[in-house]
N, C-alpha and C positions, 0 to 999 in steps of 0.2 A: 438389508442394510438398515441399521438403526438411524432414526432421525434425532436422537438425543444430542445435546450440545457436546462438542469436544472439550471446550474450555468453559464457556458460559459466563454469566455475570460474576463479578468478583466484588469483594468488600474492601474498603479502605484499610490499610494504605496501598493495597494492590491496585494496579491499573492493567486492564486487558487491552493490548494493542493488537490490531489485526491489519494485514495488508492483503488486498485482493484485486487482481486484474479480472474484472468481470466480463471481459470480451465485448467489444462494441457491437451494437446491433448492426447487422449487415442487411443491405437491401435484398429483397426477394426478387429474383429474376425469372420466376416461373418454376413449375415443378421439374422441368427437364434440366435446367441449368442453374437453378437457385441453390442457396446454401443447403448442405445436407441437414437432415432433420435435427441432428444433435446440436447443431450450431444455431438453430432458429431461436431468436429471443423469446418468442411466445412459448416455446417448449422449455426454455431454461429459466425464465423469470420466476415461476412458482418455486422452483428448487432454490434459487438464490434467496428469495423472500424467506423461506423456511430456515435456511442457514443463518441469516442475519437476525431473524426474530428470536432464535434460540441462543445464538452466541452472544448477542448484545454487548459487543466490545465497548470499552470506555471511549476509544477513538479508533476510527477506521480510515485507513488510507486506501482509496480506491483508484484504479487506473482504467483507462479506456471508457470513461463514462460519457455518454451522449445525452443531450436534452431528451427528456422522456424517461430514460433509464435512471437519471438522478432522482426523479420523483418516485420511481418504484423503490429505490433504495431507502429514501426518506420514509416512505409509507411502511416498509418492512421493519425499520428500526423503531418507529413510533414517535409520538409528539414530543418526547423529552429530548430528542436528538436535533441538533442544528447542523447546518452545512455551510462550508466556505469553499471558494474556488469556482471557477467558471471555465468555459471552453478556451482552447488555445488560439482560436482564430482572432483576427484583428478586431472583430466586432463582439468578442466574448462568447461566440457560439462555437460549435464543434466539440471535438473530444477533449475531455478534461481529466484532471487528477484531483478531485475534490477530497476534502477531509470532512468526515462526519464525527460528531462528538456528543457525548452525553452532557447536556447543559445543566443537569441537576448536580453533576459531579465536577465539571470543569467550567471555569470562567475564562472566556476569551479576552485576552489583554490587547492583542494586535495581530494583524496578519497581512500577508502580501503574496501576490502571485507574480512570478518573474519568468521571463524567457531564459532558457538555457542557451545563451549566446553571448557575444561580445557586447551586446546592447540589451541588458536584461530588462530595462524599463520600457523597451519598445515591443508591444504585443506582436506576436507572430514572427518575430525576428529569428533568423537562423544563422548559424556559424558552424565552423568545425567540421563541415562535410555532411551534415544531416540535411536532407531535402524536406523532411517533415519537421514542423516546429515542435520543440520540446520545452517543457515547463517544469517548474517546481512550485509547490504551495507551502509556505512557511507560516506557522502560527505559534504564538506564545500564549500559554495557558497558565492559570493558577489553579491548583488543586484545592477545591473548596474544603476538602476534609483535612488537609495538612498545611495548606497555605504555601506549599512549595511551587515556585514558578519553573516551568520547563518549556522546551520547544519541540514541536513535531514538524518534520519536513516530509512531504510526500512527492514522489516524482515517477517518471517513466522514461528511461533512457532510450536512445535511438536503437532501432533494430538492425540497421545496416552499417552505420559508420562507427568503426572502433575508435577512431580519434575523437568523435563526438562523445562517446561513452566515457572515455578517459578524462576529457576536459570537464564533463558534467560531474564526474566523481570528484575531481579536484576542487571545483567550485563549492560543492556541498561540504567537503572536508574543511575547506578554509572558512566557510560560514559557521560551521560548528565550532571550530577552534576560536573564532572571534567572539562568539556569543557569550561564553562563560557560563551558560546555563546547561543543566542536564538536557540532553537532546536524544530524541528517537527519530530515526529515518526509516520510512517505509517506501517500498517501490518495486517495480519490475525493472531490474537493471539489465535485462537481456544479456547477462553474463554469468558464467559459472565461477566456481572457486578457482583461485590461482590464475585468473586471467588479469590482463593489464588494468581494466577498469576497477576490479575489486582490489587489486594491489594498490592502486591510487587512492581508493576510498579509505582503506585501512592503514595507509602510510602514517608513520609517526605515532601510532597508537591513539589517534584522536577518536576513532570509532572502532568498534569491534562487532563481530557477528553475534547476534543475539542467540542463534541456535547453538553455537559453540560455547557461549558464555553461560548458558542456562544450567541451573542446578539440577533440573530434571528435564528429560525429553519425553513427551507423552506419546510420541509416534516414532515410526521408522523415519529415516532420512530419505523421504520420497523425493523424486524429481518433481518440480513444480509445474512442468508443462507437459502433461500427458496427452493433450490435444484430443480429448474425449476417448482416449484409449485406456487400457488397464494401467493402473498405477505400477510403478517400478521402483525398486530400491537402487541406489547407486547412480541414478540419473542425476544430472546436474540441477542444482537449485538456481533458478534465474530470478526468483522472487525472494526478497530479503527484508529483514528488519535488522537495523544496525543501531547500536546504542553508544553513548559517550560515557565519560566518567560521571559519577553521580546517579547512574541507572544500573541497578542490580536486577538480573534476570532470574526469576525463580523457576519458571518452566516455559518450555517452548513446544510448538506442535505444528505439523503440516496437515491440513484438513483433507480428508478423502471422502467426506460424506456425499452420498448421492440420494437425496430425498426422493422417494418414489422411484428410485432406480435411475434418476436423471442427473447428469453432470450439470452443475450450475454455470460452468465456464470451461474453456479449454485450459485454464490455469487452475492451480490449487491455492487456497488461501493459506497464509502463514500467520501464526499467532505467537505472542510473547506476553507473559504475565510479569510485570516489572514493579519494582519499588524505587522511589526516588529519595535522594538525600540532598539537602540544601547545599548550595555552593559554600565553600569556606569563606 
């Protein structure tokens, strides 16, 4: 298996957007009952570092990132990259959905982290049937090359509560509609095509699926949750990139690279190369 980049760095006015659930580091409970070797962070971390160091996306929306893992991602991307977002716990620790971006290309204008709940400003708050706190990270950037301002939202929907996933999708759609800026949404939605959460996300044409909107698709339509097993066609995508008006998708891809024969995560990364147009 080649370790060459699937998409790699791009030149202005293109932006390379990547979404990747890196799989949280699980505690080892001993050789008899601990995580299987493919799931061990120590096994996966070098493969993940290789992918990020060669892909070098303009902006990366990552999910399931724990303290310690975030430092590994930053080191792999290099000193030009900056990070925003923190853990979802009340003290800012725990699992997060950080955004990493190339600071030489993008200027951060403002950002916020919110709980996906009826009280979004209350850290660790929960609503809608999800027992696990869920969050989004929203950032407004200015492209240093073109001057165009745009928004990126990164999130991870609940894995159990369908109602929570639908409400989270509605919150994001409404936020995008209200902003008036070109927007890219990255995330693990824990939902496949033609499910209620995706129907809610794409309602009224506010957002569209980057994979379907792409002028070119560089890979097959792989399922994005192989769970360390062989990749398969026709399996549902649960990891997504969505785009609003003002965002044109040139090409899209689903990564299946295994540097050194090792899966970097139980999920596959998804990529989109986009170009922005300024709002009218």
